[in-house]
C-alpha positions as CSV (number, residue, x, y, z in Angstrom):
1,M,-0.2,0.2,0.1
2,E,1.5,3.8,-1.0
3,H,1.4,6.5,1.4
4,E,3.3,8.7,-0.2
5,N,0.4,11.1,-0.6
6,E,-1.2,10.4,2.8
7,T,-0.6,14.2,3.2
8,E,-4.6,15.0,2.4
9,Q,-5.8,15.7,6.0
10,Y,-9.8,16.8,5.2
11,H,-12.5,14.8,4.1
12,F,-15.0,16.7,1.6
13,K,-19.2,16.2,3.3
14,E,-20.9,16.7,-0.2
15,N,-23.7,19.0,-0.4
16,S,-23.2,19.9,3.3
17,M,-23.7,23.8,2.6
18,S,-24.8,24.4,-1.1
19,D,-25.9,27.1,-2.9
20,K,-28.6,26.8,-5.6
21,D,-27.5,24.5,-8.1
22,G,-25.8,22.1,-4.6
23,S,-22.3,22.0,-6.0
24,V,-20.5,23.2,-2.7
25,A,-18.7,21.3,-0.7
26,C,-17.9,21.6,2.4
27,V,-13.9,20.6,3.8
28,E,-14.0,19.3,7.0
29,R,-11.2,18.4,9.1
30,A,-9.8,15.5,9.9
31,S,-10.0,14.6,14.3
32,E,-7.2,13.1,15.9
33,E,-8.2,9.9,16.1
34,Q,-8.8,9.9,12.2
35,L,-5.4,10.5,12.0
36,L,-4.2,7.9,14.4
37,A,-6.0,5.2,12.6
38,R,-4.3,6.4,9.6
39,L,-1.3,5.9,11.4
40,E,-2.1,2.8,12.7
41,E,-2.0,1.0,9.7
42,I,1.4,2.7,8.4
43,L,2.7,1.1,11.9
44,E,1.0,-1.7,10.1
45,E,2.4,-2.1,7.6
46,Y,6.1,-1.1,8.2
47,K,6.6,-2.2,12.2
48,D,8.9,-5.4,10.7
49,K,11.1,-3.6,8.2
50,P,14.5,-3.1,8.8
51,G,15.4,1.0,8.6
52,A,11.6,2.1,9.0
53,L,11.6,4.8,11.1
54,I,12.4,7.3,9.0
55,P,9.9,7.2,6.4
56,V,7.6,6.1,9.1
57,L,8.1,9.8,10.7
58,Q,7.7,11.1,7.1
59,M,4.5,9.6,6.5
60,A,3.5,10.6,10.2
61,Q,4.2,14.2,9.7
62,S,2.0,14.2,6.3
63,I,-0.7,13.5,7.9
64,F,-0.5,15.3,11.1
65,G,1.5,18.3,9.4
66,Y,3.4,18.0,12.0
67,L,4.7,15.4,14.7
68,P,3.0,15.5,17.8
69,E,3.9,13.6,21.4
70,V,1.1,11.2,20.5
71,A,2.4,10.1,17.4
72,L,5.8,9.8,19.0
73,K,4.9,7.7,21.5
74,R,2.4,5.2,19.1
75,I,5.4,4.7,16.4
76,S,8.0,3.9,19.8
77,L,5.1,1.4,20.8
78,M,4.8,-0.7,17.8
79,L,9.1,0.5,16.1
80,N,10.3,-0.6,19.5
81,K,12.3,1.9,20.1
82,S,12.9,3.8,22.9
83,Y,10.8,7.0,23.2
84,S,14.1,9.3,23.7
85,E,15.8,7.5,20.1
86,V,12.6,8.9,18.6
87,A,12.9,11.6,19.5
88,G,16.1,11.7,19.2
89,V,15.9,11.3,15.5
90,V,13.0,14.2,14.8
91,G,15.4,16.6,17.3
92,F,18.2,16.3,15.0
93,Y,16.7,16.6,11.8
94,S,15.8,20.0,10.6
95,F,12.8,18.6,8.5
96,F,11.0,17.2,11.2
97,S,8.7,19.7,13.3
98,T,7.2,18.8,16.9
99,V,4.8,22.2,16.4
100,P,2.3,22.4,14.3
101,R,3.5,24.5,10.9
102,G,1.2,26.9,9.3
103,K,0.0,25.9,5.1
104,H,3.2,27.6,3.1
105,L,6.9,27.0,4.9
106,I,9.3,29.7,3.7
107,R,12.8,28.8,4.2
108,V,15.0,31.3,3.5
109,C,18.8,30.3,2.7
110,L,21.0,31.7,4.4
111,G,24.5,29.9,3.0
112,T,27.2,31.8,2.1
113,A,26.4,33.0,-1.8
114,C,22.9,33.7,-0.4
115,Y,24.4,35.9,2.6
116,V,26.8,37.8,0.8
117,R,24.1,38.1,-1.6
118,G,21.1,39.5,0.4
119,G,20.1,36.3,2.7
120,K,19.7,38.0,5.9
121,R,17.8,41.3,4.9
122,L,15.5,39.0,3.1
123,L,15.0,37.3,6.1
124,D,14.4,40.6,8.3
125,T,11.6,41.5,5.3
126,L,10.0,38.4,5.9
127,K,10.5,38.5,9.5
128,N,9.1,41.9,9.9
129,E,5.9,41.2,6.9
130,L,5.5,38.3,8.4
131,K,5.7,39.9,12.5
132,I,7.3,36.3,13.2
133,D,10.4,35.3,14.3
134,V,12.5,32.3,12.5
135,G,10.3,28.8,13.6
136,A,7.8,30.0,14.2
137,T,4.2,30.3,13.1
138,T,2.2,33.2,11.6
139,E,-1.5,33.7,13.7
140,D,-3.7,32.8,10.5
141,G,-1.9,29.8,10.6
142,M,-0.7,30.8,7.1
143,F,3.0,31.0,7.0
144,S,5.8,29.1,9.7
145,L,9.6,30.8,8.7
146,E,12.8,28.7,8.8
147,V,16.2,29.2,7.5
148,A,18.4,26.8,5.5
149,R,22.1,26.7,4.6
150,C,21.8,25.6,0.7
151,F,19.6,25.0,-1.2
152,G,22.4,24.0,-4.7
153,A,21.7,26.9,-6.9
154,C,24.1,29.3,-5.5
155,G,24.4,31.2,-8.6
156,L,20.7,32.6,-8.4
157,A,21.1,34.2,-4.6
158,P,19.7,35.3,-2.6
159,T,16.9,32.5,-2.7
160,M,14.5,31.0,-0.9
161,M,12.1,28.2,-1.1
162,I,7.6,28.4,-0.2
163,D,6.9,25.0,0.2
164,D,9.0,22.8,-2.8
165,D,9.2,26.2,-4.7
166,V,12.4,27.9,-4.9
167,I,12.4,31.5,-5.9
168,Q,15.3,33.6,-6.9
169,R,16.9,36.1,-7.0
170,V,14.7,38.0,-4.4
171,K,14.5,41.2,-3.8
172,P,12.9,42.4,-0.6
173,M,10.7,44.4,-2.2
174,K,9.1,42.2,-4.0
175,I,8.1,39.7,-1.1
176,R,4.6,41.0,-0.2
177,T,3.7,40.2,-3.6
178,I,5.5,36.8,-3.5
179,L,3.4,36.2,0.3
180,E,0.3,37.4,-1.4
181,Q,0.4,35.1,-4.5
182,Y,0.4,32.3,-1.5
183,R,-1.8,33.9,0.2
184,S,-4.7,33.2,-2.3
185,L,-3.4,29.6,-3.3
186,P,-6.4,27.4,-2.4
187,V,-5.9,24.7,1.0
188,K,-3.9,21.6,-0.1
189,G,-5.6,18.7,-1.0
190,A,-9.0,21.4,-1.0
């Protein structure tokens, strides 16, 4: 069973709200029990596979949007690993998060080329525009801000990523326009 696309945290209720032609659907967030049930399915599939911890953590984070303690405990139990080992792996890799992230994850490159070409100024502009610091999420839950060291696009510095999109030669005066483009995107799965 493939779990690569387990990012869907929402399900649709057809005709729960309808306009004149009855075509509007309402999106309802999955309950914690439903999300844990998805995790259980994955754990059943991976529990006896060597090297399963990181892939299971990735899938769990896709399901929940982050790695809550209840998921870490369940993973620890089902994979027969100590909680400290599981938490240690989560803490070591910057990809994993134990706090909810925004709908869009912004990463600003502060590698040498990006830093020299204005990466720090770009980061400061984003912090001011979003009114958050690195590691935080905006009050509306739209954006989370992180720092990275290199995206492999040094010749196009400064760069930043929003979700899976690498944005090159970013000018601080363009930040507001870039953010507005992402604010207007539909929620994944909607």
